[in-house]
C-alpha positions in Angstrom: 0.0 0.0 0.0 3.0 2.4 -0.4 2.7 2.6 -4.2 0.0 4.7 -6.0 -0.6 3.4 -9.5 -1.7 6.0 -12.0 -2.7 6.4 -15.6 -1.7 9.9 -16.7 -2.6 11.9 -19.7 0.6 11.7 -21.8 -0.5 13.3 -25.1 -3.7 15.0 -26.2 -5.8 13.1 -28.7 -6.2 14.0 -32.3 -9.3 12.2 -33.5 -10.4 9.1 -31.7 -9.2 8.8 -28.2 -7.1 5.6 -27.6 -5.0 3.9 -25.0 -1.9 5.5 -26.5 -2.9 8.9 -25.1 -2.1 7.6 -21.6 0.9 6.3 -19.7 1.2 4.2 -16.6 3.3 5.3 -13.7 3.9 4.5 -10.1 4.3 7.2 -7.4 4.3 7.2 -3.6 1.0 7.2 -1.9 0.2 10.8 -0.9 -0.1 12.0 2.7 -3.2 13.9 3.7 -2.7 17.3 5.3 -4.7 19.0 8.0 -8.4 18.8 7.2 -7.8 16.4 4.3 -8.8 12.8 3.6 -6.9 10.0 1.9 -9.2 8.0 -0.3 -8.6 4.6 -2.0 -10.5 4.3 -5.2 -12.8 1.3 -5.7 -14.9 2.1 -8.8 -14.2 4.6 -11.6 -16.9 6.3 -13.8 -16.4 6.7 -17.6 -18.3 9.4 -19.3 -18.2 11.0 -22.8 -17.4 14.4 -21.2 -14.0 13.0 -20.3 -13.1 13.4 -24.0 -13.7 17.1 -23.7 -11.5 17.4 -20.6 -8.6 16.1 -22.6 -8.7 19.0 -25.0 -6.6 22.1 -24.3 -9.4 24.6 -24.4 -11.6 26.6 -22.1 -14.8 24.8 -20.9 -16.9 24.4 -17.8 -14.0 22.7 -16.2 -10.2 23.2 -16.8 -8.5 20.7 -19.1 -6.6 17.8 -17.6 -2.9 18.8 -17.9 -0.3 16.7 -19.5 1.3 14.5 -16.9 -1.7 14.6 -14.6 -3.8 11.5 -13.7 -6.8 11.4 -16.0 -9.8 13.0 -14.2 -12.8 10.8 -13.4 -15.7 10.4 -11.1 -15.1 7.6 -8.5 -16.4 5.9 -5.5 -13.7 5.1 -2.9 -13.1 4.3 0.7 -11.6 6.5 3.3 -8.1 5.1 4.0 -6.9 7.8 6.4 -8.6 11.0 7.7 -7.5 14.3 9.2 -11.0 15.6 9.0 -13.5 15.2 11.9 -16.5 14.4 9.6 -14.9 11.5 7.8 -13.8 8.2 9.4 -11.6 5.4 8.1 -13.6 2.8 6.2 -16.5 5.1 5.0 -17.5 5.0 1.4 -17.2 8.3 -0.4 -17.7 9.8 -3.9 -15.0 12.0 -5.4 -13.9 13.7 -8.6 -10.4 12.3 -8.5 -8.6 10.5 -11.2 -7.2 7.3 -12.6 -5.2 6.2 -9.6 -5.4 4.0 -6.5 -5.2 6.9 -4.0 -6.0 10.5 -3.9 -6.1 13.3 -1.3 -9.4 15.1 -1.1 -10.4 18.3 0.8 -14.0 18.2 2.0 -14.1 22.0 2.1 -13.7 22.1 -1.7 -17.4 21.0 -2.1 -19.3 18.0 -3.3 -17.2 17.5 -6.4 -14.2 17.0 -4.1 -15.7 14.6 -1.5 -19.1 13.5 -0.4 -20.4 10.5 1.6 -22.4 7.7 0.1 -25.8 7.2 1.8 -25.8 4.1 3.9 -26.5 0.9 2.0 -26.3 2.4 -1.4 -24.5 0.3 -4.1 -21.5 2.2 -5.5 -22.7 1.3 -9.0 -26.0 3.1 -8.3 -24.3 6.3 -7.0 -22.2 6.4 -10.2 -25.1 5.7 -12.5 -28.8 6.2 -12.0 -28.4 8.2 -8.8 -25.2 10.0 -9.8 -24.4 12.5 -12.5 -25.8 10.5 -15.4 -29.2 10.0 -13.7 -29.1 13.6 -12.5 -28.3 14.9 -16.0 -31.3 13.0 -17.3 -33.6 14.2 -14.5 -32.8 17.9 -14.7 -32.4 18.1 -18.4 -35.7 16.6 -19.1 -37.8 18.0 -16.3 -36.2 21.5 -15.9 -35.6 22.3 -19.6 -37.9 19.9 -21.4 -40.9 20.4 -19.1 -42.8 17.3 -20.3 -46.5 17.3 -20.3 -48.7 14.1 -20.4 -49.5 13.1 -23.9 -46.5 14.8 -25.5 -44.1 13.0 -27.8 -40.5 12.7 -26.6 -37.6 11.7 -28.8 -34.2 10.7 -27.2 -30.9 10.2 -29.0 -28.2 8.0 -27.5 -31.3 6.4 -25.8 -29.6 3.2 -24.7 -26.9 5.1 -22.9 -26.7 5.8 -19.2 -28.3 9.3 -19.5 -30.6 8.8 -22.5 -32.2 5.7 -21.1 -33.1 7.4 -17.8 -34.4 10.6 -19.6 -36.7 8.5 -21.8 -38.1 6.5 -18.8 -38.7 9.7 -16.8 -40.7 11.0 -19.9 -42.7 7.7 -19.9 -43.3 8.1 -16.1 -44.6 11.6 -16.8 -47.2 10.2 -19.3 -45.3 10.9 -22.5 -45.0 8.8 -25.6 -41.3 8.0 -26.0 -39.2 7.1 -29.0 -35.5 6.2 -28.6 -32.7 6.3 -31.1 -29.9 3.8 -30.5 -27.3 1.7 -32.4 -28.1 -2.0 -33.0 -30.9 -4.4 -32.5 -29.9 -5.5 -29.0 -29.9 -1.9 -27.7 -33.2 -1.2 -29.4 -34.8 -4.3 -28.0 -33.7 -3.4 -24.5 -35.3 0.0 -24.9 -38.7 -1.4 -25.8 -38.7 -4.6 -23.7 -37.0 -3.5 -20.5 -37.1 0.3 -20.4 -40.6 0.3 -22.0 -40.0 2.9 -24.6 -42.9 3.0 -27.1 -40.6 2.3 -30.0 -36.9 2.5 -31.0 -35.0 3.5 -34.1 -31.8 1.7 -35.1 -29.6 4.4 -36.6 -27.2 1.8 -37.9 -29.7 0.1 -40.1 -32.6 2.5 -40.6 -33.3 5.8 -42.2 -33.6 8.0 -39.0 -35.4 10.9 -40.7 -38.0 8.6 -42.3 -38.5 6.6 -39.1 -39.1 9.7 -37.0 -41.7 10.8 -39.5 -43.4 7.3 -39.3 -43.3 7.0 -35.5 -44.1 10.6 -34.7 -47.0 11.5 -36.9 -47.9 14.4 -34.6 -44.3 15.6 -34.6 -41.8 15.8 -31.7 -42.5 18.0 -28.6 -39.3 17.3 -26.8 -36.0 16.2 -28.3 -33.4 15.1 -25.7 -30.1 15.1 -27.7 -26.9 13.3 -26.7 -25.5 12.9 -30.2 -25.7 16.0 -32.4 -24.7 15.9 -36.0 -27.0 14.2 -38.5 -29.2 12.8 -35.8 -29.9 16.4 -34.5 -30.7 17.5 -38.1 -33.1 14.7 -38.6 -34.9 15.5 -35.4 -35.2 19.2 -36.2 -37.1 18.2 -39.3 -39.9 17.0 -37.1 -40.2 19.3 -34.2 -43.6 20.5 -33.2 -44.8 24.1 -32.5 -43.2 25.3 -29.2 -41.0 22.2 -29.1 -38.1 22.0 -26.6 -34.7 20.8 -27.8 -32.6 19.8 -24.8 -28.9 19.8 -25.7 -27.2 17.4 -23.4 -24.3 16.2 -25.5 -22.9 15.7 -28.9 -20.9 12.5 -28.9 -20.9 12.3 -32.7 -18.4 15.1 -32.8 -16.2 14.5 -29.7 -13.5 12.7 -31.7 -13.8 14.7 -34.9 -10.5 16.0 -36.4 -12.1 19.0 -38.2 -15.0 21.4 -37.3 -18.3 19.6 -37.7 -21.0 21.5 -39.7 -24.0 22.5 -37.8 -27.5 21.3 -38.8 -28.6 22.9 -42.1 -32.2 23.3 -40.8 -31.7 25.5 -37.6 -34.3 27.9 -39.0 -36.9 25.2 -38.1 -36.4 26.5 -34.5 -37.6 29.9 -35.7 -40.4 28.7 -37.8 -41.8 26.4 -35.1 -41.1 28.9 -32.3 -39.1 26.2 -30.6 -36.5 26.5 -27.9 -33.0 24.9 -28.0 -31.1 25.0 -24.7 -27.9 23.4 -23.4 -27.0 22.8 -19.8 -24.4 21.4 -17.5 -25.6 19.2 -14.6 -23.2 20.7 -12.0 -25.4 23.8 -12.0 -28.0 21.6 -10.1 -25.7 20.2 -7.5 -27.4 21.9 -4.6 -30.6 20.0 -5.6 -29.1 16.5 -6.2 -30.4 15.0 -3.0 -34.0 15.7 -3.8 -33.6 14.3 -7.3 -31.8 11.2 -6.0 -34.6 10.5 -3.6 -37.2 10.6 -6.5 -35.0 8.5 -8.8 -34.5 5.9 -6.1 -38.3 5.7 -5.5 -38.8 5.0 -9.2 -36.1 2.3 -9.2 -37.6 0.6 -6.1 -41.1 0.6 -7.6 -39.8 -0.9 -10.9 -40.8 2.2 -12.9 -37.1 2.9 -13.7 -34.5 0.3 -14.8 -30.9 0.9 -15.6 -27.8 -1.0 -16.9 -24.3 -0.9 -15.7 -21.3 -2.3 -17.6 -18.6 -3.1 -15.1 -15.1 -3.8 -16.4 -12.4 -4.9 -14.0 -8.6 -4.4 -13.6 -6.5 -1.3 -13.2 -4.6 -2.2 -16.4 -7.8 -2.0 -18.4 -8.7 1.6 -17.5 -7.6 3.3 -20.8 -9.3 0.8 -23.0 -12.5 1.1 -21.0 -12.8 4.8 -21.9 -12.7 3.9 -25.6 -15.7 1.6 -25.2 -17.9 4.7 -24.9 -17.0 5.8 -28.4 -17.2 2.5 -30.2 -20.6 1.5 -28.9 -19.3 -1.5 -26.8 -20.8 -0.4 -23.5 -24.3 -1.3 -22.3 -25.6 1.5 -20.2 -23.3 3.2 -17.6 -19.7 2.3 -18.1 -17.8 1.6 -14.9 -14.5 -0.1 -13.9 -13.9 -1.9 -10.6 -10.5 -1.5 -9.1 -11.0 -3.2 -5.7 -13.5 -4.3 -3.2 -14.0 -2.3 0.0 -11.7 -3.4 2.8 
């Protein structure tokens, strides 16, 4: 326990992120200072936004610097504590990095360190109750404002965020259509998540299928993809539609600027609203949302998938799974069991 394994960002990606962008190193385990906590990571979260953190550009968070451990959400266990509110052995959530150990300062806020509620599975706190579930919850309810009987279209619908957003729309009485890649993901959407229908963008004409499945047009489009999928959806928005811009994974690994949709004037013609958001703006309201999400899970109204890889050596390759469609739901990696 005197060595801290790390995967550091060695070079910024150009195009598709790969394991070659990272390097393995070993450093001494850090010592916590006054008011700090030493955390041993157990589970790491993998999210499309990590690709943006690797770029050397201004964003809602500073970029990961070359030579730093790659940033990631994690669940860990308190290994040593110099803070009165945290005891050795407690499970905590952090925004740390690809490493065994990190020092966290609780005074830096929830992103630095927060306790897991008693009895909560770490996989839940990193998926349906965590930032992915919270993103779906606030994006759909606060920006989309669904009304019973409306039609909701979700791209990236089999992903950790899209699948939850679509199910919340169903719970709110909406008709829900999901766009996903491949027959297995589409079948999961309709059979397990109980979407009304699904469009396989890999084998179907998305624009034609939206027209077929949404004869009364789309009232809310929850977009995780951007690009051609966004353009197809904008062809079918309803009067006063809400387009919730959650992500644009189709362009995250692009090597040249990606053209915007050619039909943005549909927003004007249909008097629609397109709005983006970042979930950290809602952090002070996470607890209330988590309580409602948990209630839906316990009642069976909301299902979720987690894809748990294992092994510290497999961390870089696990990130690439997000961009090749290999993951099923929320992508996690298990480093160790709690002590």
